[in-house]
N, C-alpha and C positions, 0 to 999 in steps of 0.2 A: 582405436576407440571408435565405437559405433555411435552415430548420432541418430536419435529418434526424435521425431516431431509429431505433435498432435495438433489437430485443428479443433478449436473449440469455439462455441458461441458465447460471447460476453453479453449478458442481458443488460448491462449498464452502458453499453456503447452501441445502441441501436442494432443489436444482433449482428454486428459485423464479425466475421471470422478472424481469429488470431492464431497464428502458428506459434506454438510454444515448444521450445526445446525441452526435452524430457528432463525434469529436475530443475529447470531454470524457472525463476520467479520473475515475472514481468512487473515493472513498476510504471506508474504513470509519470510522464515527463512532459514538459512544456514544449510542444512542437514549434510553437511560435518563437520561443527564445532560441531554439536550435536553428531554425530557418533564418531568423534575423541575424544571428551571429555569423552564420555561414555566408549569407549574402553581403553582410558588411565587409567581409574579407574578400569578396569577389570570387568565392569558390562555388563550383558546381557540386551537386550531390556526389558525383564520382570522385572529385578531388577531396572532399571531406572524408569519404570512405577510405581512400588511399592513405591520407595523412593520419587518420585515426586507426588504421589497420582494421577496418570493418568492411563488410560486404556492402555493395551498392544497395542491395535489397534491405539490409538492416537500416541504412540511413533513410531510405524511402519509407520504411515502416515507422520509424521514429517520427518523420515529418507528416505522415498521413494518419497514423493510428495513435500517436502520442503514447507509445509504450516502448520500453527498452529493458534489457536485462541489466543487472548490477554492473557487469563488465562493460556493457555499452555506455551506460551512464558515466562510468569512470573515464572511459576513453574520450567521450565527447567533452566532459568537464575539463580534462587536461588539455585537449587540443584547442578548444574554443576559449579556454581560460575563464570559465564560468564556474563558480562554486557549485558543488553537487546540490546543495540545498536550494539554490536558485533554479536549477533545472527541474527539480522535483515539483510536482503539482499535486493538489488534492484530487483523488479519483472522484468520478461522479457519485460513487456510493459512499465516499468518505463522510459527508454530513450525516447520512443515515447510520453509519457505524458510530459516529460520535454521539448521536442521539441514543443509539442502543447502549453505548457505554454509559451515558448519563443515566439511563433507565436502570441499567444493571447496578450502578453505584447506589442509586436510591433504593433499589430492591435489597441490596446487601445491607445498607444502613438500617432499613426497616426490619429486616430479618435479625440483625444483631440486637436491635432494641427489643424485639419480641422475644428473642431467646434469653436475653438478660432479664426481662420482666418475668417470663415464665420460670426461669431458674430461681429467681429471687422469691417468687410466689410459692414455688414448691418447697424451697428451703424454709420459709416462714411457716408454711403449713406443717411441715415435718417437725419443726422446733416446737410449735404449739402442741401438736398431737403427741409427740414423744415427751415433751416437757410436762404435759398435763396428766400423764399417767401415773 
């Protein structure tokens, strides 16, 4: 299997580069919770990497960039005995996405109302026009 990686700039994280494995989706993760759990056990980053079967670089990336693949989140969750949901964080752009979703919801509701009103108006017009002949 060939591993390809791409370096991209994430505009929501102060333009710091992220290496992304081809096809892998990175998720925002709480680096503080990972670091605190690791240190509470008295582990170094290298020890955590070995126990979780991850590379040292991956553990470093999690703790500095707060991003991880699905597989990394699962491994850390299991080893640190922290539920995945507690490790996951809202991304910096999540509130904007939430606002966009709210706007989209309102737009869809208004569109549905306008469509229903227009459809009803056309129906009434046709009934009057055809019924009046």
